[in-house]
C-alpha positions, 0 to 999 in steps of 0.5 A: 151608135154613131161615131160622132156621138161617141166622140162627143160623149168621150170629150164631154166626159174628159172635160167633166173628169178634168174639172172634177179631178182638180179639187181647187176647181170646186172651191170657187163658186164662180168657177163652178157656175161658169163651168156648169153654164158652159158644159150643161147644154152639151151634157143635156144634149148627150143625156136626152138625145144622143145616149138615149137614142142608143138605148134599145126600145125596151130599155127606154121603156124600162127607164121611163117607167121607173 
């Protein structure tokens, strides 16, 4: 695992946790939409590229075939 990827993942999880930890954030659909628009590109990159590349090949195959 690369250090920069771990830091990016941690910061993304921190941002998601901070947002969802505050119930008031979920009451305004405009706030939710702006948050998703801002955060989704990073979430997608972490899911499809960074974390995926950390998985062993056999686990990648297992997940692809489920």
